Structure formats: structure tokens, C-alpha cells
C-alpha positions in Angstrom: -37.3 10.9 -31.5 -37.3 14.3 -30.0 -33.8 15.5 -30.8 -34.4 18.8 -29.1 -34.8 16.9 -25.7 -31.5 15.0 -25.8 -29.5 17.7 -24.2 -32.0 18.0 -21.4 -31.9 14.2 -20.9 -28.2 14.2 -21.0 -28.0 16.9 -18.4 -30.6 15.1 -16.0 -28.6 11.7 -16.2 -25.2 13.6 -15.7 -26.3 15.7 -12.8 -28.2 12.6 -11.2 -24.9 10.6 -11.3 -22.9 13.5 -10.0 -25.2 14.1 -7.2 -25.1 10.4 -6.5 -21.3 10.5 -6.2 -21.4 13.7 -4.1 -24.1 12.0 -1.8 -21.9 8.9 -1.3 -18.8 11.1 -0.7 -20.6 12.8 2.2 -21.9 9.5 3.5 -18.3 8.1 3.6 -17.1 11.3 5.3 -19.8 10.9 7.9 -18.8 7.2 8.3 -15.3 8.0 8.9 -16.0 10.8 11.3 -18.2 8.5 13.4 -15.7 5.6 13.4 -12.9 8.0 14.5 -15.0 9.4 17.3 -15.9 5.9 18.3 -12.2 4.8 18.6 -11.0 7.9 20.2 -13.5 7.4 22.9 -15.3 10.8 22.3 -18.6 9.1 21.2 -18.8 5.4 21.7 -21.3 3.6 19.4 -23.3 0.5 20.4 -23.0 -2.7 18.3 -26.5 -2.0 17.0 -25.4 1.7 15.9 -22.4 0.4 14.2 -24.5 -2.1 12.2 -26.9 0.8 11.3 -24.1 2.9 10.0 -22.6 0.1 7.9 -26.1 -0.9 6.4 -26.9 2.7 5.5 -23.5 3.3 3.6 -23.7 -0.2 2.0 -27.2 0.7 0.7 -25.9 3.8 -0.9 -22.7 2.1 -2.3 -24.9 -0.5 -4.0 -26.9 2.2 -5.8 -23.7 4.1 -6.8 -21.9 1.0 -8.1 -24.9 -0.1 -10.1 -25.1 3.4 -11.8 -21.4 2.9 -12.7 -22.1 -0.5 -14.2 -19.8 -2.2 -11.7 -20.5 -5.9 -11.2 -20.5 -7.2 -7.6 -22.0 -9.7 -5.2 -23.2 -8.7 -1.8 -21.6 -10.6 1.1 -24.0 -9.8 3.9 -24.0 -8.0 6.3 -21.1 -5.6 5.6 -19.3 -6.0 2.3 -19.4 -6.3 -1.5 -17.4 -8.7 -3.5 -16.3 -7.4 -6.8 -16.9 -9.8 -9.7 -14.4 -11.1 -12.0 -16.3 -10.1 -15.1 -17.5 -6.9 -16.6 -15.8 -4.0 -18.5 -15.4 -1.7 -15.6 -11.8 -0.9 -14.4 -12.8 -2.2 -10.9 -14.0 -5.5 -12.4 -10.9 -5.8 -14.7 -8.6 -5.4 -11.6 -10.7 -8.0 -9.7 -10.2 -10.4 -12.7 -6.5 -9.7 -12.8 -6.1 -10.4 -9.1 -8.1 -13.6 -9.5 -6.4 -15.0 -12.3 -2.7 -13.9 -11.4 -2.8 -14.3 -7.8 -6.2 -16.2 -6.8 -7.0 -13.2 -4.8 -10.4 -11.7 -4.1 -11.3 -8.1 -4.0 -13.7 -6.7 -1.4 -15.3 -3.5 -0.3 -15.6 -4.4 3.6 -17.2 -1.7 5.6 -16.8 -3.7 8.9 -13.0 -4.0 8.2 -12.8 -0.3 7.5 -14.7 0.6 10.6 -12.4 -1.5 12.7 -9.3 0.0 11.0 -10.0 3.6 10.8 -6.6 4.7 9.4 -6.4 1.9 6.8 -6.4 2.5 3.1 -6.3 -0.6 1.0 -5.2 -3.8 2.8 -4.3 -7.3 2.0 -5.4 -10.3 4.1 -3.0 -13.4 3.9 -5.6 -15.4 5.7 -8.5 -14.5 3.4 -6.4 -14.0 0.3 -8.3 -10.9 -0.2 -7.6 -7.3 -1.1 -9.9 -4.8 0.9 -10.5 -1.7 -1.2 -10.3 1.9 0.4 -13.4 4.2 0.4 -11.8 6.3 -2.3 -11.6 3.4 -4.8 -15.4 2.9 -4.4 -16.5 6.7 -4.3 -14.4 7.4 -7.5 -15.0 4.0 -9.0 -11.5 3.6 -9.8 -8.3 1.4 -9.1 -6.0 4.4 -9.8 -5.3 4.5 -6.0 -1.6 3.9 -5.1 -2.5 1.9 -2.0 -4.4 -0.8 -4.2 -1.3 -1.3 -6.3 0.9 -1.6 -3.1 -1.5 -4.2 -1.8 -1.3 -6.2 -5.0 2.4 -6.5 -4.6 1.7 -8.3 -1.1 -0.8 -10.4 -2.9 1.7 -11.4 -5.6 4.5 -12.2 -3.0 2.1 -14.4 -0.9 0.8 -16.2 -4.1 4.3 -17.0 -5.1 5.1 -18.1 -1.6 2.3 -20.6 -1.6 3.2 -21.8 -5.1 6.9 -22.0 -4.1 8.4 -19.7 -6.5 11.7 -18.2 -5.4 11.6 -14.6 -4.0 13.9 -13.0 -1.3 11.0 -11.7 0.5 9.5 -14.6 2.5 9.6 -13.7 6.0 8.8 -11.4 8.8 10.0 -10.2 12.2 8.1 -9.8 15.5 8.9 -9.1 19.1 9.5 -6.0 21.1 11.8 -4.3 18.6 9.0 -4.4 16.0 5.9 -3.5 18.0 3.0 -2.7 17.3 3.2 -4.5 14.0 5.4 -7.3 12.6 7.7 -6.2 9.9 7.2 -8.3 6.7 10.1 -8.4 4.1 7.9 -7.7 1.4 7.0 -4.2 2.6 10.2 -2.9 1.1 9.5 -4.5 -2.2 6.0 -2.8 -2.2 7.5 0.5 -1.3 10.1 0.2 -4.0 7.4 0.3 -6.7 5.5 3.0 -4.9 8.6 5.1 -5.2 9.3 4.3 -8.8 5.5 5.3 -9.6 5.9 8.6 -7.6 9.2 9.4 -9.5 7.4 8.8 -12.9 4.6 11.2 -12.0 7.1 13.9 -10.8 9.2 13.4 -14.0 6.0 14.0 -16.3 5.4 17.2 -14.4 9.0 18.3 -14.9 8.5 18.2 -18.7 6.9 21.6 -18.5 7.3 22.7 -14.8 6.0 25.9 -13.2 9.1 27.0 -11.2 7.0 29.5 -9.4 5.9 26.5 -7.3 9.4 25.5 -6.3 10.0 27.2 -3.0 13.3 26.0 -1.1 12.0 26.6 2.4 8.7 24.7 1.7 10.7 21.8 0.3 12.9 21.7 3.4 9.7 21.8 5.6 8.2 18.9 3.7 11.3 16.8 4.1 11.6 17.7 7.9 7.9 16.7 8.5 8.1 13.6 6.6 11.4 12.4 8.4 9.2 12.9 11.7 6.5 10.8 10.3 4.1 13.7 9.8 2.2 14.9 6.7 3.6 18.5 5.8 2.0 21.0 8.0 1.6 23.6 5.2 -1.2 25.6 3.5 -2.5 23.7 0.5 0.4 22.0 -1.4 1.1 23.1 -4.9 0.9 20.4 -7.8 4.8 20.1 -7.7 5.0 20.1 -3.9 2.5 17.2 -3.8 4.6 15.2 -6.4 7.8 15.9 -4.4 6.2 14.9 -1.2 4.9 11.7 -2.5 8.6 10.8 -3.6 10.1 11.9 -0.3 7.4 10.0 1.7 8.0 6.7 -0.2 11.9 7.0 0.1 11.4 7.4 3.9 8.7 4.7 4.3 11.0 2.4 2.3 14.0 3.2 4.5 11.9 2.7 7.6 10.8 -0.8 6.4 14.3 -1.8 5.4 16.8 -0.6 8.1 15.2 -2.7 11.0 15.4 -5.8 8.8 18.8 -5.0 7.8 19.9 -4.6 11.5 18.0 -7.7 12.7 19.8 -9.9 10.0 23.0 -8.5 10.7 22.7 -9.5 14.4 20.9 -12.8 13.7 22.9 -15.9 15.1 22.0 -19.5 14.4 22.7 -21.9 17.1 20.1 -23.8 19.3 17.6 -21.0 18.9 16.1 -22.3 15.6 12.9 -24.4 15.3 11.0 -25.5 12.3 7.2 -25.4 11.8 4.5 -25.3 9.2 3.1 -21.9 8.5 1.2 -20.7 5.4 1.4 -24.2 3.9 5.2 -23.9 4.0 8.1 -25.0 6.2 9.2 -22.0 8.2 12.2 -21.4 10.5 11.7 -19.6 13.8 14.9 -17.9 14.8 14.8 -16.5 18.3 16.9 -13.6 19.4 16.7 -11.8 22.8 14.6 -8.8 21.2 12.9 -10.4 18.4 11.8 -13.6 16.5 12.6 -13.9 12.8 10.2 -16.2 10.7 11.8 -17.3 7.4 9.9 -19.4 5.0 11.9 -22.2 3.2 10.1 -23.1 0.1 12.7 -25.6 -0.8 12.2 -27.6 2.4 10.2 -30.8 2.4 10.0 -31.4 6.1 10.7 -29.8 9.5 13.8 -32.0 10.0 16.5 -29.8 11.6 19.6 -31.3 10.0 18.1 -31.1 6.4 17.0 -27.5 6.9 20.2 -26.0 8.3 21.9 -25.5 4.8 18.7 -24.3 3.2 18.1 -21.8 5.9 21.7 -20.3 5.7 21.3 -20.1 1.8 18.1 -18.3 2.0 19.3 -16.0 4.7 22.1 -15.0 2.5 19.8 -14.3 -0.4 17.5 -12.2 1.8 20.4 -10.4 3.3 21.7 -9.5 0.0 18.3 -8.3 -1.3 17.9 -6.2 2.0 21.3 -4.4 1.4 20.2 -3.6 -2.2 17.1 -1.9 -1.0 19.1 -0.1 1.7 21.5 1.1 -1.1 18.5 2.4 -3.2 16.9 4.3 -0.4 20.3 5.9 0.5 20.9 6.9 -3.1 17.5 8.5 -3.4 17.7 10.2 0.0 21.1 11.8 -1.0 19.4 13.2 -4.1 16.4 14.9 -2.4 18.7 16.3 0.2 20.7 17.9 -2.8 17.5 19.3 -4.2 16.6 21.0 -0.8 20.1 22.5 -0.4 20.5 23.6 -3.9 20.7 27.0 -5.6 17.6 28.0 -7.5 19.4 27.9 -10.8 20.5 24.2 -10.1 17.2 23.0 -8.8 15.3 21.9 -12.0 18.4 19.9 -13.1 18.6 18.2 -9.7 14.9 17.4 -9.7 15.1 15.7 -12.9 18.2 13.9 -11.8 16.2 12.7 -8.7 13.2 11.5 -10.8 15.2 10.0 -13.5 17.5 8.1 -11.2 14.7 6.6 -9.3 12.9 5.6 -12.6 16.1 3.7 -13.5 16.3 1.6 -10.2 16.0 -2.1 -10.8 16.6 -5.1 -8.7 18.9 -8.0 -9.4 17.1 -11.2 -10.6 
């Protein structure tokens, strides 16, 4: 064996893989640019051009994943199904989703093209998590949106298997357009927030206080409350972590307050019907501005008389849990407002209080 040649061989392999990752990243950027121009109407693509774009990126993705030793199966013409075997973290995640929630994991380019602003996503109908581009380019599941969608997979799996949870329902109608509001969104954002607080707390163990600028923190909060990413020059490490906490508090609140108000105004009279949906008896409660769909896992039929008591009991459990989430968001929001209005000598203590308080949040069994 030529020992002297080993460093050269290592460099060739290393740079080859780095170049491959860089090439895929550029291809993904090109894919996203073209899809956004297509949907904005700037440059509309034909069906044939879309298929060619998907095919080209899929070919480069296959090569990239093979180099990373990720096991997958091709689902022609536009997606890759991750295998539940292999030692790569993507395959380990796929195995966990399959064994715990009977959920598949896919990289579906057609889905991503048709949903240009989507990150990860969970399809109840397909029982599938669709991975974002970032997970494939970096060959990692350490993307928060993936864990967010795995919470939806968990809730749906528990619903189908009739395991009690106070998140089985959604709201639709003009108050909730353009998208229905699912009760498990507040549950997913609860864990997003705890993860963001944990990251902030780690940073605060040895913080760079030079990165803490009160005016910029106020701007981050102001922009997030308007549903905008912060319009600032590149965020510092601290600001990125603080922004993540604030964003998840606000998103959690936005997915809780409408549900709280709808439940508070929900009246049960002759406006209730019972149907079978998602393999479960569901109550459809019509109001003037919305329809609430509530799943009753304890119900055996669509009989009105038998379901009345079950519906009332479940609405109480849901209402109690929504109030609990609302209280958590309010507590967290009050703490970040204290941070932005604090004196510089008090700020580090308040930041630690914010992160530690959120990390300690729990939900009643």
C-alpha cells in the first residue's frame, strides 16, 4: 500500500463530496427560483418544462444520497421514498416514523414545486412526511420543521388508533381562510418553542453580550408580530436564537387564539351532525362563521342521542387544553416583552428567566 498517497486520496474524496453537495445546493436554488417565478406569473413553465426540471434535480439528488450512503427507493417520476433500514440519520428517522406512527418519509419534488413556500409537511391522506430541500442537501433530520411535522404524524396515528388526546379536530370557514385550523398545530408549536428555548439557554451559558442590542431586539419583536422576518442586516447568533423563540411564541398564539374564541362561542343545538371521517366518528358543528369538526374516538356510531354526551365531554377537554396553551403563550410573551424593555444590566438575567421558564413548561396529562 502506498501510504504517501493516502492524504491525496482523502482530499480527492473529500472535495468530490463537497463539490457534489455544492452542486446540489445550486440546483435546489435554481429549482426554487424557477418555481417561484412560475407561481408569481413572471415566467410560466409548461408541463414538459416542469417535468424536465424535476427530473434533472432528482438525478442529482440520487447521486448525492448514494454518496452519503442513504438508502431509498425511487417513486417515479418525481419522488424518493426513504428506506427504514440503514445507519444514516435519515434512514433512522424513517424507521422511527414507520415503527411508531406507520408513516412514510418522502422527498417529493412535485409536491415541493406545487408548494413553493413549504418546508416539511405531513399528509394525513398519504400518511407521509414530505422532507424539505434542506434535509436532503445537508443529509440531516436536524431541521425543526421535520420534528414539527412528526408531531402531526403522532397525533394522526393516535387518532386512528383511538388513543385519547385533546387535539382531535379542526375549524374551517370564512374565519379560518385560506387554511383550516387544526388543533394539533398549537401542540406542535409548543414543542418548537421548547426546542428554541433550549438552544437559547445553551448560548446563554457563555453569551457574547456585545450581540445584545435593545433596539434590534425590539425590531425583531415588532417584525414578527406583523408576520414578517426581521428586516435587519445579518442577525447575530444571539439574535437568531432570540428571533426563533419570539417567532414560535407568536405562531403558537396565532394558532391558539382563534380556536379559543371559536370554542367559546360554540353553541350546541340543532346545528350538529355526525359523520365518519378519518376512520372515526366526527361531529360537525355549524356556526354562522365557521364549522368545527370534532373527532369522537369513544363513539361507536353516528347516532345523535348517543353522541351528545361524548361530544360535550370532549369539547370540555379540548377547551381546557386550549386555555392551557393560551396561558403558556401569554406567560412567554410577557417575558420577552420584559427583555426588550429592560435595562442592559438586567437583560442577561431576564433572558435566562425567559429560556428557563419556557423549558420548564409542561402540559397536564
